[in-house]
C-alpha positions, -999 to +999 in steps of 0.1 A: -903+117+137-930+089+122-931+110+094-895+110+089-892+068+092-919+068+064-902+089+044-867+070+051-882+035+044-885+034+007-849+051+007-837+020+026-858-003+004-843+011-028-808+010-009-814-024-003-831-030-037-797-017-054-774-037-030-793-068-037-788-062-075-749-049-070-744-083-051-761-102-079-742-085-103-707-089-084-719-126-081-722-128-120-688-114-125-672-138-102-687-169-112-677-156-149-643-150-138-640-181-119-653-200-153-628-184-172-603-195-147-611-230-146-612-230-184-576-218-188-568-242-158-585-271-182-567-255-211-535-253-195-540-293-185-551-302-216-515-284-230-496-303-208-513-340-213-506-330-251-470-314-246-462-351-228-479-374-254-457-356-280-426-382-293-393-373-289-384-358-326-413-332-315-392-318-288-383-279-291-346-276-306-322-251-285-328-221-306-361-213-323-363-192-351-393-166-342-423-170-368-419-132-375-384-134-387-386-168-407-419-152-428-398-119-436-368-137-448-371-145-484-370-178-501-336-173-520-318-164-489-337-193-467-324-217-492-294-203-496-287-203-458-299-240-454-275-254-480-244-232-466-254-247-432-256-283-450-224-282-467-202-267-439-218-294-419-207-323-446-169-306-454-165-301-414-173-338-408-152-350-433-119-329-424-124-339-387-130-374-398-097-375-422-075-358-402-087-381-369-077-411-391-041-396-400-036-388-365-043-423-352-024-436-380+006-413-368+005-423-335+010-459-342+047-470-341+076-493-331+073-479-294+030-477-295+006-503-307-021-500-290-055-495-307-077-502-278-056-483-253-059-450-279-094-461-280-099-457-242-081-423-240-099-408-270-131-419-247-117-401-218-117-367-243-152-375-256-166-374-220-161-333-223-184-330-247-214-323-225-198-296-202-184-282-234-217-279-244-229-268-206-199-242-206-211-227-237-247-225-231-243-209-194-219-181-216-244-172-238-272-173-216-251-152-188-240-125-217-271-125-226-287-113-194-261-091-184-265-074-217-301-066-211-295-057-176-267-031-185-293-009-203-301+004-165-273+016-139-281-007-106-273+008-071-242-014-051-272-029-032-288-039-064-256-053-075-253-074-048-288-086-053-283-093-086-249-111-083-271-135-061-301-137-083-271-142-109-262-174-094-295-188-089-301-180-124-273-203-136-281-231-114-315-233-127-303-230-165-282-261-159-310-276-144-331-271-175-306-281-197-300-313-183-336-319-180-344-311-217-308-335-224-317-367-208-354-370-226-334-386-249-337-418-235-368-419-219-397-390-208-389-396-173-353-392-180-321-410-173-327-441-151-310-472-142-335-488-167-328-468-198-294-468-186-292-504-189-312-504-224-297-477-243-259-469-227-244-505-228-257-519-260-247-484-276-212-482-254-205-515-267-212-509-306-195-482-305-162-499-288-163-528-316-167-498-342-136-476-332-114-501-316-114-525-349-111-499-371-079-485-353-070-519-351-067-526-387-051-490-394-020-510-378-020-533-408-028-510-437-028-476-446-059-453-437-069-451-473-074-489-480-093-489-443-116-463-458-125-477-490-138-508-468-159-491-448-180-482-471-195-513-464-216-497-438-244-484-459-245-518-478-253-534-443-272-503-428-293-511-463-298-546-453-306-543-414-334-518-430-347-542-453-352-569-429-358-558-396-374-521-404-390-531-439-380-507-455-375-506-494-345-520-513-348-512-551-333-534-576-307-503-585-294-500-550-286-536-554-265-534-583-252-505-566-243-528-535-225-553-561-207-527-576-195-511-545-184-544-530-166-552-565-145-521-558-136-533-523-127-567-532-104-552-560-090-522-537-081-553-512-067-575-536-047-548-553-026-542-519-003-517-532+011-519-569+008-557-570-019-576-579-025-602-552-035-599-517-011-599-486-018-614-450-023-578-437-046-567-463-069-598-453-066-593-419-072-558-421-100-562-445-115-585-420-114-564-392-126-531-412-160-555-420-167-559-383-165-525-374-186-518-407-214-541-394-213-526-357-215-490-368-248-504-393-261-515-363-255-488-343-269-461-367-299-479-374-304-487-336-296-449-329-324-436-356-345-461-341-348-456-306-335-423-301-349-403-334-343-375-341-322-356-310-316-319-300-276-306-300-281-308-263-294-342-261-264-355-284-239-339-263-253-356-234-256-387-253-220-392-264-206-381-228-228-410-213-216-436-240-181-428-235-182-428-198-199-460-195-174-474-225-148-467-199-161-485-173-169-513-195-136-511-217-108-506-194-099-543-185-100-551-222-069-528-230-050-536-193-053-571-200-041-568-233-011-545-223-003-574-193-002-604-219+020-581-243-005-580-272-004-544-268+029-523-264+027-490-250+047-466-222+036-439-205+070-419-214+066-432-251+029-426-257+024-391-279-008-378-256-005-347-276-019-363-308-037-388-289-056-357-274-060-339-306-075-370-323-100-376-293-112-338-295-115-340-335-136-372-329-158-358-307-166-326-325-166-350-356-194-372-344-216-338-327-213-326-367-228-358-377-256-364-353-261-324-359-265-332-398-287-362-397-308-340-372-309-308-393-301-320-429-311-355-437-288-389-435-285-391-469-265-361-475-245-365-442-236-402-456-219-384-490-187-384-462-181-417-468-167-413-508-150-377-495-132-394-470-118-419-499-105-390-518-092-370-495-075-399-475-062-410-509-047-376-514-033-372-483-016-407-486-001-399-525+004-363-520+016-358-482+030-393-476+043-404-505+028-440-512+023-452-541-007-471-549-013-495-585-035-491-610-063-514-595-063-497-562-073-468-582-100-484-598-112-503-571-115-468-555-134-457-582-159-481-585-164-480-545-172-443-554-198-448-577-214-479-561-217-454-532-235-432-551-254-455-564-270-463-528-277-429-523-303-422-548-334-416-537-358-443-542-384-418-561-357-421-592-351-456-590-385-469-581-386-509-589-388-523-556-374-559-551-397-573-523-425-562-556-410-578-581-403-611-566-441-607-553-450-603-589-426-628-601-442-655-577-456-688-593-495-691-588-500-652-583-526-637-611-520-606-624-538-578-605-558-568-640-569-605-645-582-608-607-600-573-613-619-591-645-625-622-624-640-601-596-661-583-620-674-614-639 
């Protein structure tokens, strides 16, 4: 027994020693694993914090092209695909705007002359922008999930479970889409403060822009209102130059003068005679107010909301429309009760009004998508196209004949507008720099360098 105990003691010592070594190795492995986990947690936290610090323009779009597919596409095909999308947006936005304006003009008659009630009804249609987008996204997501799950043949119990999980997935998808959309206002989402800061001002600007334009169309034809509305880009340039300190070159100032000359000539011609009528002057004043409001809205949207995604634009349109409905219903009701607007429910052409509202919502959505995908400069080409297409509709389809001066004015507006759209790299003589050079008492930079060198 003693010999056996002496023989087994070295064995037990070796076992204890190996166990200790294994324990130390396991401890080292656990320490290494826990260190890697801590590093992963730290990296994840840093990634989340950097994602929260990203500006609004860095938000991921709704649909992201995989890098591998983008690399495999030829350069020529990518350029062709890009310009196809850009031209399609431009043409669609132009046609929607022209048809909307012509329908709004067609609605006006002896028994219906109510621009602000028309604006309010169009707003009710624009409220459906985000619900329509949400429905489209849900149908797309559900169809994709069903396509992936149809590869296997599930049992009846699995079908019941999958239907319940499908409902939960739809609810989660709705929450996810809304969360992605409301970031357009603030990182924390839509609050009372953000609603008062963003929705109320933009709703009032939208009401002024469209309400005064609809009111102007009750006095003159659509083509004349469209020609005057090109002043919007001049007001945008002025606001950007004064408040945003952007460059305004001399060539674009000349383009503004040419554009204003064309507007004055178009208004003063007002048909076949050279002499402005009272209706033309009233309509021109209303369209100028509409253009100023649109310029403030455009600069403010770009300044405070950045370059949003499609879902964010849809939510913005719906919420601005809801705010406008809540703020402006006393306006059209008071105009109706005082007799300044003429309309009745049995004589109102709600079919054309609904069509105008749908076209307005889709055209505005295409406009903001064009700003985000292409550029504001390219999308602004819709203004001269409005003039050409509306003049063609008024002359060819309605049989309205305009005089020579009206045509010359429209041509000057188009030329001046294209001068305003010229890139700054092509015409680089900046006005602010020119004024600083011509300012008395200012030395030439070369002479200043010579004086400093001495």
